[in-house]
C-alpha positions as CSV (number, residue, x, y, z in Angstrom):
1,X,138.9,81.2,97.4
2,X,135.1,81.6,97.5
3,X,135.1,81.5,101.3
4,X,137.9,84.2,101.4
5,X,135.8,86.5,99.1
6,X,132.7,86.0,101.2
7,X,134.7,86.7,104.4
8,X,136.1,89.9,102.8
9,X,132.6,91.0,101.8
10,X,131.3,90.4,105.2
11,X,134.3,92.0,106.9
12,X,133.8,95.1,104.7
13,X,130.1,95.3,105.6
14,X,130.8,94.7,109.3
15,X,133.4,97.5,109.3
16,X,131.0,100.0,107.9
17,X,129.5,102.5,110.4
18,X,125.9,102.0,111.1
19,X,123.8,103.6,108.4
20,X,126.6,103.6,105.9
21,X,124.6,101.4,103.5
22,X,121.6,103.8,103.7
23,X,123.9,106.8,103.1
24,X,125.4,105.3,99.9
25,X,123.1,105.6,96.9
26,X,121.8,102.3,95.6
27,X,122.7,101.3,92.1
28,X,120.3,102.5,89.5
29,X,117.5,100.0,88.8
30,X,113.8,99.5,88.8
31,X,111.6,101.9,90.8
32,X,111.2,101.3,94.5
33,X,108.8,98.6,95.6
34,X,105.6,100.0,96.9
35,X,103.7,96.8,97.9
36,X,104.0,93.1,98.1
37,X,100.5,92.7,96.8
38,X,100.4,91.0,93.4
39,X,97.5,89.8,91.2
40,X,98.8,86.2,90.7
41,X,101.2,83.7,92.2
42,X,103.4,84.1,89.1
43,X,103.6,87.8,89.6
44,X,104.5,87.1,93.2
45,X,107.3,84.8,92.3
46,X,108.7,87.4,89.8
47,X,108.6,89.9,92.7
48,X,110.4,87.5,95.0
49,X,113.2,87.1,92.4
50,X,113.4,90.9,92.0
51,X,113.7,91.3,95.8
52,X,116.5,88.8,96.0
53,X,118.4,90.3,93.0
54,X,118.1,93.8,94.4
55,X,119.5,93.0,97.8
56,X,122.9,91.8,96.5
57,X,124.1,95.1,95.0
58,X,122.7,97.0,98.0
59,X,124.9,95.0,100.3
60,X,128.0,94.6,98.1
61,X,128.5,97.9,96.3
62,X,131.7,96.8,94.6
63,X,130.7,95.3,91.2
64,X,134.1,93.7,90.7
65,X,133.7,91.7,93.9
66,X,130.2,90.7,92.9
67,X,131.6,89.5,89.6
68,X,134.3,87.4,91.3
69,X,131.8,85.8,93.6
70,X,129.3,85.2,90.8
71,X,131.9,83.2,88.8
72,X,132.3,81.0,91.8
73,X,128.7,80.4,92.7
74,X,127.5,80.0,89.1
75,X,129.4,76.7,88.9
76,X,128.5,75.4,92.4
77,X,125.1,73.6,92.6
78,X,124.9,74.0,96.4
79,X,125.4,77.7,96.1
80,X,122.7,78.0,93.5
81,X,120.3,76.0,95.7
82,X,121.1,78.5,98.6
83,X,120.2,81.4,96.2
84,X,117.0,79.6,95.3
85,X,116.2,79.3,99.1
86,X,116.5,83.1,99.4
87,X,113.9,83.5,96.6
88,X,111.7,80.9,98.3
89,X,111.7,82.8,101.6
90,X,110.7,86.0,99.7
91,X,108.0,84.2,97.9
92,X,106.7,82.8,101.2
93,X,106.4,86.3,102.6
94,X,104.7,87.6,99.4
95,X,102.3,84.7,99.4
96,X,101.3,85.4,103.0
97,X,100.9,89.1,102.2
98,X,98.5,88.1,99.4
99,X,96.6,85.7,101.6
100,X,97.9,83.0,99.4
101,X,95.8,84.4,96.5
102,X,92.6,82.9,98.0
103,X,89.4,84.9,97.9
104,X,88.2,85.8,101.3
105,X,84.8,84.3,102.4
């Protein structure tokens, strides 16, 4: 079932004309991100989580479909690990942007 929902989501995205995602207004949420620069690694991690969470509704606009998929992955440890890997990639990017929070010499 989960694989079928994923395929449907991907097929829907693939069938969209180029730029359709940009033309559809994003769901209401926090203000746009202006920078990857943060004061501390903890703030950087929080930003990584925000980035990961904001991407999902931008790609899958249908809240009902997101809810169906969430029920599936919330009970699957492997899927949760994959979600954590997305956050880790964002955090890696943010850490590099912040020069790993090391003062410059």
